[in-house]
C-alpha positions in Angstrom: 17.6 -49.3 49.5 19.2 -51.2 52.2 17.9 -53.7 54.6 18.3 -53.2 58.5 19.4 -56.2 60.4 16.2 -56.3 62.3 14.1 -56.6 59.3 13.4 -52.8 59.0 13.9 -50.9 55.6 16.1 -48.2 56.1 16.1 -45.6 53.3 18.9 -43.6 52.2 17.0 -40.2 53.0 17.5 -38.3 56.4 18.0 -41.5 58.4 14.2 -42.6 58.4 13.5 -46.1 59.3 10.3 -47.8 58.5 8.9 -50.9 60.0 5.6 -52.3 59.1 3.1 -49.3 59.3 5.3 -47.2 61.7 7.8 -44.6 60.8 10.3 -43.0 63.6 11.4 -40.0 62.3 14.9 -38.9 63.5 13.9 -35.3 62.6 10.6 -35.0 64.7 11.2 -37.5 67.3 7.6 -38.8 66.7 5.8 -41.9 65.4 3.7 -42.0 62.3 1.2 -44.7 61.7 -1.4 -45.6 59.2 -4.1 -44.2 61.2 -2.4 -41.1 62.0 0.0 -39.1 64.0 0.9 -40.1 67.7 2.6 -37.2 69.7 5.0 -39.5 71.3 8.4 -37.7 71.9 11.4 -39.4 71.3 14.1 -36.9 71.3 14.2 -33.1 71.7 16.1 -31.4 68.7 19.3 -29.4 69.3 19.2 -25.9 68.4 22.5 -25.6 66.7 21.8 -22.1 65.4 21.1 -20.7 68.7 24.3 -22.1 70.1 26.2 -20.1 67.6 24.0 -17.0 67.7 24.2 -16.9 71.5 27.9 -17.0 71.4 28.4 -14.2 68.9 25.9 -12.1 70.9 27.8 -12.4 74.0 31.1 -11.1 72.6 29.2 -8.2 70.9 27.6 -7.2 74.4 31.2 -7.4 75.8 32.3 -5.0 73.1 34.8 -7.3 71.5 33.2 -8.6 68.3 35.6 -8.0 65.4 34.4 -6.7 62.0 37.0 -7.1 59.3 38.0 -4.3 57.2 37.8 -4.8 53.6 41.0 -3.3 52.2 43.0 -3.1 49.1 46.6 -1.8 49.6 48.0 0.2 46.8 51.4 -1.1 45.6 54.1 1.5 46.3 51.9 3.7 48.3 51.8 1.7 51.6 50.8 2.4 54.2 47.9 4.0 52.3 45.1 1.7 51.1 41.6 1.8 49.7 38.6 0.6 52.3 35.6 -0.9 51.0 32.0 -0.5 52.2 29.7 -3.5 51.7 27.8 -1.7 48.8 31.3 -1.6 47.1 32.1 2.0 47.4 35.7 2.7 48.2 37.6 5.5 50.2 41.2 6.2 51.2 42.7 5.1 54.6 45.9 5.2 56.2 46.8 1.6 57.8 48.3 1.8 61.4 48.2 -1.9 62.6 50.0 -3.7 59.8 52.5 -6.3 61.0 54.3 -5.9 57.9 56.5 -3.9 60.0 59.2 -2.8 57.5 57.1 -2.6 54.2 58.9 -5.3 52.8 55.8 -6.6 51.4 55.9 -3.7 48.8 59.8 -3.8 48.2 60.6 -4.1 44.6 63.1 -7.0 45.3 60.5 -9.0 46.7 57.9 -8.5 44.3 60.1 -9.0 41.2 61.3 -12.3 42.9 57.7 -13.5 43.2 56.7 -12.6 39.6 59.9 -14.6 38.5 58.9 -17.6 40.4 55.4 -17.4 39.2 56.4 -17.2 35.6 59.1 -19.9 36.1 57.1 -22.8 37.8 53.7 -21.8 38.1 51.3 -21.1 41.1 50.9 -24.1 43.5 53.6 -26.2 45.1 52.3 -29.5 44.2 51.4 -31.0 47.9 53.1 -31.8 51.1 56.8 -31.8 51.5 57.0 -35.5 51.8 55.0 -36.1 48.4 55.7 -33.5 45.8 55.9 -30.3 47.6 59.6 -29.6 48.0 60.9 -27.1 45.4 64.3 -25.7 44.9 62.9 -22.4 46.6 61.9 -24.1 49.5 65.5 -25.7 50.0 67.3 -22.2 49.2 64.9 -20.5 51.6 65.7 -23.3 54.7 69.4 -22.7 53.9 69.0 -19.1 54.2 67.0 -19.1 57.2 69.8 -21.6 59.0 72.4 -19.0 57.9 70.3 -16.1 59.6 70.4 -17.6 62.7 73.7 -19.2 62.7 72.0 -23.0 62.9 72.7 -26.1 61.2 69.3 -26.4 59.7 65.8 -24.8 59.3 62.3 -26.2 58.5 59.7 -24.2 56.7 56.0 -24.2 57.7 52.8 -22.4 56.4 52.8 -20.0 59.4 54.8 -19.4 62.6 51.5 -20.2 64.5 51.9 -23.9 63.0 55.3 -24.0 63.6 55.1 -23.2 67.2 52.1 -25.5 67.7 53.1 -28.6 66.1 57.1 -28.1 67.2 56.4 -27.6 70.9 53.6 -30.7 70.7 56.1 -32.9 68.7 59.0 -32.4 71.1 56.7 -33.6 73.9 55.8 -36.6 72.0 59.8 -37.1 71.5 60.5 -36.6 75.1 57.6 -38.3 77.2 59.1 -37.1 80.6 59.7 -33.4 79.6 58.6 -30.5 81.6 58.1 -27.2 79.6 58.7 -24.1 81.2 56.4 -21.3 79.7 56.4 -17.5 80.2 53.2 -16.3 81.4 52.6 -13.8 78.4 53.7 -16.3 75.6 51.7 -16.2 72.3 48.6 -18.3 71.6 50.5 -20.5 69.3 53.0 -21.5 72.1 50.1 -22.2 74.5 48.5 -24.4 71.9 51.5 -26.5 71.1 52.2 -26.9 74.8 48.7 -28.0 75.8 48.5 -30.1 72.7 51.6 -31.9 73.8 49.8 -33.0 76.8 53.0 -33.1 78.9 53.8 -31.3 82.4 53.8 -27.7 82.0 55.1 -24.9 84.6 54.1 -21.2 84.0 56.5 -18.7 85.2 55.8 -14.9 85.8 56.5 -12.9 82.8 60.2 -12.3 82.5 60.8 -13.1 86.0 64.1 -15.0 86.6 63.7 -16.0 90.1 60.4 -17.4 89.5 61.7 -19.4 86.8 64.9 -20.7 88.6 62.6 -21.7 91.7 60.4 -23.8 89.4 63.6 -25.2 87.5 65.0 -26.1 90.8 61.9 -27.9 91.9 62.4 -30.5 88.9 64.2 -33.8 89.1 67.5 -32.8 87.3 67.4 -36.1 85.3 64.1 -35.0 83.7 64.3 -33.1 80.0 63.2 -29.6 80.4 62.4 -26.8 77.7 62.0 -23.2 78.5 59.7 -21.7 76.1 59.6 -17.8 75.7 59.4 -14.9 73.3 62.0 -12.1 72.7 59.6 -9.2 71.8 56.1 -9.6 73.5 53.7 -8.0 71.0 51.1 -6.4 72.8 53.1 -4.8 75.7 56.5 -4.6 73.6 58.5 -6.1 76.5 61.9 -7.5 75.6 63.0 -10.9 77.1 66.4 -11.2 79.2 67.4 -13.8 77.0 71.2 -13.9 78.3 69.8 -14.7 81.8 67.4 -17.4 80.5 70.1 -19.1 78.6 72.1 -18.8 82.1 69.4 -20.8 83.9 68.8 -23.3 80.8 72.6 -24.2 81.1 72.8 -24.2 84.8 69.6 -26.7 84.8 70.3 -28.3 81.8 67.3 -27.4 79.9 66.7 -26.8 76.2 65.7 -23.1 75.2 62.9 -22.3 72.6 62.9 -18.8 71.6 59.9 -17.2 69.4 61.4 -14.2 67.6 58.4 -13.5 65.3 58.1 -10.1 66.4 61.8 -9.4 66.1 63.3 -11.3 62.9 64.1 -8.6 60.4 64.1 -5.8 62.5 66.8 -6.4 65.2 70.4 -7.4 64.8 73.2 -6.6 62.5 71.6 -8.9 60.0 68.0 -9.0 61.1 68.4 -12.1 63.3 66.2 -10.6 65.9 67.0 -10.1 69.6 69.2 -12.9 70.0 71.5 -11.7 67.6 71.5 -8.3 68.6 72.4 -9.3 72.0 75.0 -11.6 71.0 73.4 -14.8 72.5 71.9 -16.6 69.3 74.4 -19.5 69.5 72.9 -20.0 72.9 69.6 -20.7 71.9 68.5 -24.1 70.8 65.3 -23.7 68.8 64.4 -20.4 67.3 60.9 -19.9 65.7 60.3 -17.2 63.3 58.0 -15.7 60.7 58.0 -14.7 57.3 55.1 -12.6 57.4 56.0 -9.5 59.6 59.4 -8.1 59.1 59.8 -9.9 56.2 56.6 -9.1 54.7 55.5 -12.4 53.1 53.9 -15.7 54.5 55.1 -18.5 56.4 57.0 -19.7 59.4 59.9 -21.9 60.6 62.1 -23.2 63.2 66.0 -23.0 63.0 67.9 -25.6 65.1 70.4 -28.3 65.0 70.1 -30.8 62.0 69.0 -33.6 64.3 66.2 -31.4 66.1 64.8 -30.3 62.5 65.0 -33.6 61.0 63.1 -35.2 63.9 60.4 -32.5 63.7 60.4 -33.1 59.8 60.1 -36.7 60.5 57.2 -36.8 63.4 55.2 -33.3 63.1 51.8 -34.0 61.6 51.5 -30.1 61.3 54.3 -30.4 58.8 53.9 -33.9 57.3 50.4 -33.4 56.5 50.3 -29.7 55.3 50.7 -28.6 51.4 53.9 -26.4 51.3 53.9 -22.7 50.8 53.6 -21.6 47.1 57.1 -21.4 45.3 56.5 -17.6 44.5 55.9 -17.2 48.5 59.1 -18.9 49.1 60.8 -16.8 46.5 59.7 -13.6 47.9 60.7 -14.5 51.5 64.1 -15.5 50.3 64.5 -12.1 48.6 63.3 -10.2 51.7 65.8 -12.2 54.0 68.8 -11.5 51.6 67.9 -7.7 51.2 67.8 -7.4 55.2 70.7 -9.4 55.7 72.6 -6.6 53.8 70.6 -3.4 54.4 70.2 -1.8 58.0 68.4 1.1 56.5 65.0 -0.1 56.7 65.6 -1.2 60.6 67.1 1.9 61.6 64.4 4.2 60.0 62.0 1.7 61.5 63.5 2.4 65.0 63.2 5.9 64.4 59.5 6.1 63.5 58.6 4.2 66.4 60.7 6.4 68.8 59.0 9.6 67.2 55.4 8.2 67.4 55.8 7.4 71.0 57.2 11.0 71.7 54.5 12.5 69.9 51.9 10.6 71.8 53.4 11.2 75.1 53.7 14.9 74.4 50.0 15.1 73.6 49.4 13.6 77.0 47.9 10.4 75.4 48.1 7.1 77.6 50.9 5.0 75.5 52.5 2.3 77.3 56.4 2.7 77.6 58.5 -0.2 76.5 62.0 -0.9 74.8 60.6 -2.1 71.6 58.7 -1.0 68.5 55.4 -1.8 69.5 53.2 1.3 70.3 50.2 0.7 72.6 47.8 3.3 73.6 45.8 2.1 76.7 42.0 2.5 77.0 41.6 -0.2 79.1 37.7 -0.8 78.3 36.5 -3.1 75.5 33.6 -0.9 74.5 35.6 2.3 74.5 38.4 0.7 72.6 36.2 -0.2 69.7 34.2 3.2 69.8 37.6 4.7 69.5 38.8 2.6 66.6 35.7 2.8 64.6 35.5 6.5 65.1 39.3 6.5 63.6 38.2 4.6 60.9 34.8 6.4 60.1 35.8 10.2 60.9 39.3 10.1 60.3 40.3 7.4 57.6 42.7 5.8 60.0 42.9 1.9 60.4 43.7 0.2 63.7 42.0 -2.7 65.3 41.0 -2.7 68.9 42.9 -5.3 71.0 41.0 -7.1 73.6 40.5 -10.3 75.6 41.6 -13.0 74.8 44.7 -11.2 73.4 45.3 -9.2 76.3 43.8 -9.5 79.7 40.3 -8.0 80.6 41.1 -4.5 81.5 44.0 -4.3 79.4 42.2 -3.3 76.3 44.4 -1.1 74.0 45.0 0.2 70.3 48.2 -1.2 69.0 50.1 0.9 66.4 52.8 -0.2 64.3 54.7 2.6 62.6 56.7 1.6 59.8 59.3 3.2 58.0 56.7 4.4 55.3 54.8 6.3 57.9 55.5 10.2 57.4 55.5 13.0 60.1 52.3 14.2 58.7 50.8 10.7 59.1 51.7 10.7 62.7 50.2 14.3 63.1 47.1 13.4 61.9 46.9 10.3 64.1 47.8 12.0 67.3 45.3 15.0 66.6 42.6 12.4 65.7 43.2 10.6 69.0 43.3 13.9 70.9 39.8 14.9 69.5 38.7 11.5 70.5 39.8 11.4 73.7 38.5 14.7 74.6 35.0 13.6 73.5 35.1 10.6 75.6 36.8 11.5 79.1 35.6 8.0 80.4 38.4 6.5 78.2 41.1 8.5 79.8 39.3 7.8 83.3 39.4 4.2 82.7 43.0 4.2 82.1 43.7 6.4 85.0 41.7 3.9 87.3 43.7 0.9 85.9 47.0 2.4 86.5 
């Protein structure tokens, strides 16, 4: 028991204050006395549960409430897996929305490397990189990433989201007068980092070089500038004109920040991404990438000059205060990068599979969005219909794909986003196309909404 400064006795229970015969209840807001209860309102309680339940109800009405699929992948059988119901019953399904684009999460070299690391050093990393969480696996992995992108250095993060968020925010802290030029379709992680930095930002039209130059021209030439953009935009499958952006960066003295998350491992002679494929990697100042998609494991990174990486390492809260990835994960990612640097088989088959699926969908008259990358979006343009089609694919045909809706894409741009891998067969594709044909025939509203949107 402790004594309140005003002479009241404060009990360590639910914040109740007793003074004389009266009691003020922080729960009910009423005053109790020895003679009974006086209904004098003090404060109205906030209904916290209603705030959250109303929020969830709103997105359910919009048709964009997500239900996680309870899956267990089968080693050696990807993209086939088992889906579990709430009562524990399982049934086979085919995964069509995994970002393990090349199936490297199933590669024997990757699995063996992770087993070896686990047996050698154990499970966890031991802490943050600054204290006890740097292992030889982390050091080797950063050197391999730097080599992949032809940079002096690299810095490893727990995810590419964290890498984007904390790097873009920290760059603004280190350059207080900086202006960031951001492509209108940049990923949420880039938007978060730009916002969290709090400095001036300019948003240029998607892949529009004239608009970018107009905005660069309007800023004092002495101010630091960063152009932030992606190589492959994961929802539409568009590819950035990297060389043209690099030209503008040189002309207006800006740093370039390129997100290659949906391209590393899958493009370029060694899997360095679109910048490597196009021969312009050396013209990009900072490259962000992931270890969780083309490389099939987990984690994110930046690759840049030694000084840039050292500055982010020294000042970025998202790096300094985060436990490092487990050694087994680092070892698996290291094995995956090394394999894909020397093997083009996976990349070539992946591109062929994407082209084949697009062709089959087009031939069937389905509304596939044309683009130059491996992304295969089928447009539905209505959140309720998109979820209905996705649910029917899962429940009736054993095909798993998540609906893509706002805020990932603009309202009216709802779609199913298919990600064929080298491991999807022609039979898998034919089953998918037949199922979509059946569902679109049953729901002509879906095709009507797509036609109206076009």
